[in-house]
C-alpha positions in Angstrom: 25.5 26.9 19.7 27.8 27.2 16.7 27.0 23.6 15.7 23.3 24.5 15.8 23.8 27.6 13.7 25.8 25.7 11.0 23.3 22.8 10.8 20.6 23.0 8.1 17.5 21.0 7.5 18.5 19.9 4.0 21.5 18.0 5.5 19.2 16.4 8.0 16.9 15.3 5.1 19.8 13.5 3.5 20.5 11.9 6.8 17.0 10.6 7.1 16.9 9.1 3.6 20.2 7.4 4.2 18.9 5.9 7.4 15.9 4.5 5.5 17.7 3.3 2.5 20.9 2.0 4.3 23.2 2.7 1.3 24.6 5.7 -0.5 23.5 4.5 -3.9 19.9 3.8 -2.8 19.8 7.2 -1.0 21.1 9.0 -4.1 18.5 7.3 -6.3 15.7 8.2 -3.9 16.9 11.9 -3.7 17.7 12.0 -7.4 21.2 13.2 -6.8 24.7 11.7 -7.2 26.4 9.3 -4.8 29.0 12.0 -4.1 26.3 14.5 -3.2 24.9 12.3 -0.5 28.4 11.7 0.9 29.2 15.4 0.8 25.9 16.4 2.6 26.4 13.7 5.3 30.0 14.8 5.8 28.7 18.4 6.3 26.2 17.3 8.9 28.8 15.2 10.7 31.2 18.2 10.7 28.5 20.5 12.1 27.8 18.0 14.9 31.5 17.1 15.4 30.6 13.4 15.5 30.4 10.4 13.2 26.8 9.3 12.4 27.4 6.2 10.2 29.7 3.3 10.0 30.6 2.8 6.3 30.8 -0.9 5.2 30.9 -2.9 2.0 27.3 -3.9 2.6 26.1 -0.4 3.2 26.0 1.8 6.2 24.7 1.5 9.8 24.1 4.1 12.4 26.6 4.8 15.1 25.4 5.4 18.7 25.3 9.1 18.0 23.4 8.5 14.8 20.8 6.4 16.7 20.3 9.3 19.2 19.9 11.8 16.4 17.3 9.8 14.4 14.2 10.5 16.6 15.1 14.3 16.6 15.5 14.2 12.8 12.1 12.5 12.4 10.5 15.1 14.7 12.1 17.9 12.8 10.8 16.3 9.5 7.3 16.3 10.9 7.6 19.9 12.0 8.9 21.0 8.6 5.9 19.3 6.9 3.5 21.2 9.2 5.2 24.5 8.7 4.9 24.0 4.9 1.2 23.5 5.4 0.5 26.2 8.0 3.0 29.0 7.5 3.0 29.0 3.7 -0.7 28.7 3.4 -0.6 25.4 1.5 -3.2 24.0 3.9 -5.8 25.6 1.6 -4.2 24.5 -1.6 -4.0 20.9 -2.7 -0.5 20.8 -4.2 2.6 18.7 -3.8 2.8 14.9 -3.8 1.1 12.1 -1.9 2.0 8.4 -1.8 -0.6 5.8 -1.1 0.3 2.2 -0.2 -2.4 -0.4 -0.8 -2.9 -4.1 -1.5 -2.5 -4.9 -5.2 -6.1 -5.8 -6.0 -7.6 -2.8 -4.3 -4.9 -0.5 -5.5 -4.8 -1.6 -9.2 -8.5 -2.4 -9.7 -10.4 0.0 -7.4 -8.2 3.0 -6.5 -6.3 3.5 -9.8 -9.4 4.0 -12.0 -10.8 6.5 -9.5 -7.8 8.6 -8.4 -7.7 10.2 -11.9 -11.0 11.9 -11.1 -9.6 13.2 -7.8 -6.5 14.5 -9.6 -8.6 16.3 -12.2 -10.2 18.1 -9.3 -6.7 19.1 -8.0 -4.4 19.6 -11.0 -1.4 20.6 -8.9 -1.5 17.4 -6.9 0.9 14.5 -7.7 -0.2 11.0 -6.7 1.9 7.9 -6.3 0.1 4.6 -5.9 2.2 1.8 -4.5 -0.1 -1.0 -5.4 1.9 -4.0 -4.3 1.2 -6.7 -1.7 3.7 -5.3 0.8 3.1 -3.1 3.7 5.2 0.0 3.5 6.1 1.9 6.6 4.3 5.0 7.8 6.9 5.5 10.6 9.7 5.7 8.0 7.5 7.9 5.8 7.7 5.6 2.9 4.0 6.3 2.3 1.7 9.1 3.4 -1.5 6.9 3.5 -1.5 3.1 4.1 -4.4 0.8 3.4 -4.3 -2.7 5.0 -6.6 -5.6 5.4 -5.8 -6.0 9.1 -6.4 -3.5 11.9 -3.1 -2.1 13.1 -2.1 -3.2 16.6 -0.4 -0.4 18.6 2.0 2.0 17.0 1.8 5.7 16.7 -0.8 5.8 13.9 -4.4 6.9 13.3 -6.6 4.1 11.8 -10.0 4.3 10.3 -12.2 1.3 9.4 -13.5 1.3 5.8 -16.6 -0.4 4.4 -16.4 -4.2 4.2 -16.1 -6.0 1.0 -16.7 -9.6 -0.2 -14.8 -12.3 -1.9 -16.3 -15.2 -3.9 -15.5 -18.0 -6.3 -15.3 -17.2 -10.0 -14.5 -18.8 -13.3 -15.0 -18.0 -17.0 -18.0 -19.2 -19.0 -15.7 -21.2 -21.2 -14.0 -23.0 -18.3 -17.4 -24.0 -16.8 -18.7 -25.1 -20.2 -15.8 -27.5 -20.7 -15.6 -29.0 -17.2 -17.8 -31.0 -14.8 -20.7 -29.2 -13.2 -20.2 -27.7 -9.7 -23.0 -28.2 -7.2 -21.2 -28.1 -3.9 -17.8 -27.1 -2.5 -16.5 -30.7 -2.6 -17.0 -30.8 -6.4 -14.2 -28.2 -6.6 -11.7 -31.0 -5.8 -11.9 -32.3 -9.3 -11.3 -28.8 -10.8 -8.2 -26.6 -11.2 -8.1 -24.2 -8.3 -6.2 -20.9 -8.4 -4.8 -19.3 -5.3 -2.0 -17.6 -3.4 1.5 -19.0 -2.9 1.1 -19.9 0.8 4.6 -19.2 2.0 4.5 -15.7 0.3 1.3 -14.6 1.8 1.8 -11.2 3.3 -1.2 -11.6 5.6 -2.9 -14.8 6.7 -6.2 -13.0 6.3 -5.8 -13.9 2.6 -5.5 -17.7 3.2 -9.0 -18.3 1.7 -8.3 -21.7 0.2 -8.1 -23.4 3.6 -11.2 -21.5 4.7 -13.2 -22.8 1.7 -11.4 -26.1 0.9 -9.2 -27.4 3.8 -6.5 -29.6 2.4 -6.7 -28.5 -1.3 -3.6 -27.2 -2.9 -4.2 -24.8 -5.8 -2.7 -26.0 -9.1 -1.9 -22.4 -10.1 -0.5 -20.0 -7.5 0.4 -16.3 -7.8 1.7 -13.9 -5.1 -0.8 -11.3 -6.3 -4.6 -11.2 -6.7 -4.2 -9.5 -10.1 -2.1 -12.5 -11.3 -4.8 -14.9 -10.1 -7.6 -12.9 -11.8 -5.7 -13.0 -15.1 -5.2 -16.7 -14.8 -9.0 -17.1 -14.2 -9.7 -15.0 -17.3 -7.4 -17.3 -19.3 -9.9 -20.2 -18.6 -7.3 -21.7 -16.3 -9.5 -22.6 -13.4 -11.6 -21.4 -10.5 -10.4 -18.8 -8.0 -11.4 -16.5 -5.2 -11.4 -12.8 -6.0 -13.1 -9.7 -4.6 -16.5 -8.8 -6.0 -15.3 -5.3 -7.0 -12.7 -6.9 -9.3 -15.3 -9.3 -10.9 -17.7 -6.4 -11.6 -15.5 -5.2 -14.5 -15.1 -8.6 -16.1 -18.2 -9.6 -18.1 -16.9 -13.0 -19.0 -16.5 -14.0 -15.3 -19.2 -16.1 -13.7 -19.9 -16.6 -10.0 -19.4 -20.2 -8.9 -21.5 -21.3 -5.9 -22.7 -17.8 -5.2 -24.1 -18.8 -1.8 -20.5 -19.0 -0.5 -18.6 -15.7 0.2 -16.0 -14.3 2.6 -16.1 -10.8 4.1 -13.0 -8.7 4.8 -12.4 -5.1 5.8 -9.9 -2.5 4.8 -8.2 -0.1 7.3 -6.8 3.3 6.3 -3.9 4.6 8.3 -1.8 7.8 8.6 0.7 9.4 11.0 -1.0 11.7 13.5 0.9 14.7 12.3 -0.2 14.1 8.7 -3.8 14.6 9.8 -3.2 18.4 9.6 -1.9 18.2 6.0 -4.6 19.2 3.6 -3.7 16.9 0.7 -3.7 13.9 3.1 -7.0 14.8 4.6 -8.6 15.4 1.2 -7.2 12.2 -0.2 -8.5 10.1 2.7 -11.9 11.8 2.4 -12.0 11.0 -1.3 -11.1 7.3 -0.8 -13.8 7.0 2.0 -16.4 8.7 -0.2 -15.6 6.4 -3.2 -15.9 3.3 -1.0 -19.2 4.5 0.5 -20.7 5.2 -2.9 -19.4 1.8 -4.2 -20.9 -0.4 -1.5 -23.0 -2.3 -4.1 -20.0 -3.5 -6.1 -18.0 -4.1 -2.9 -20.7 -6.4 -1.4 -23.0 -7.6 -4.2 -22.3 -10.1 -6.8 -21.9 -8.9 -10.4 -25.2 -8.8 -12.3 -27.2 -9.4 -9.1 -30.6 -7.8 -9.0 -31.3 -4.9 -6.6 
């Protein structure tokens, strides 16, 4: 009983961040405190529980057996605290606080980023963090509040919703096409510079479009991000596959072999307990509405007639 009375949520919060970052320095950076503060708060928690929670090593720290047993309780407590903040303090009717969205780089940088400003102007007290990188952050570890992926999640304790489909096509600049041989069929691309992903750095094989269009072709320019590939195309460097919604904003970009396209689908995911958080619900609704109202640029070639 005494241990329970002495324990406080803030120490548990430090414990969770240290579990996720695996080092005192990384935890201090994430919490915006000093290394010594993290150490002091962890020591306070260990003292209140009368047990060691971490093994300290030169490479960082790892959980002891007791720490591993504590982790699921700490995560459950974290979820409960978030819900209390929403329900008890009335914040469920006020969009305030911060929300972090993880998304693939092209969708995050070129679709979400220009639109989230409108959402933020509607809710001035809301802070938005967009993690627009080709990596999947963890919902379970609460590294993000909302996660957008190109693959339907398999299992796991998450809620997933299918978003409208979007298309990819072949594009090049007018200057590139003017200076190189005419392209009348897919096989003609073998004599052109092709731009694509670095295959061994693909974070999802759903993006392995080059093999789908041109089996056996190795792109001459490769980038780990679709934004990097688009910038290479815009520099007259070759022909690449990009989403229609990215090509719509580039007037110098021309569709190559428009009869060929690839469809993909985004999935939006969240933790079940986050469904009750007003800012999460409102953000998801906004993203879904924006995609529904943007179906033409998601699935129709730039400059195509209605």
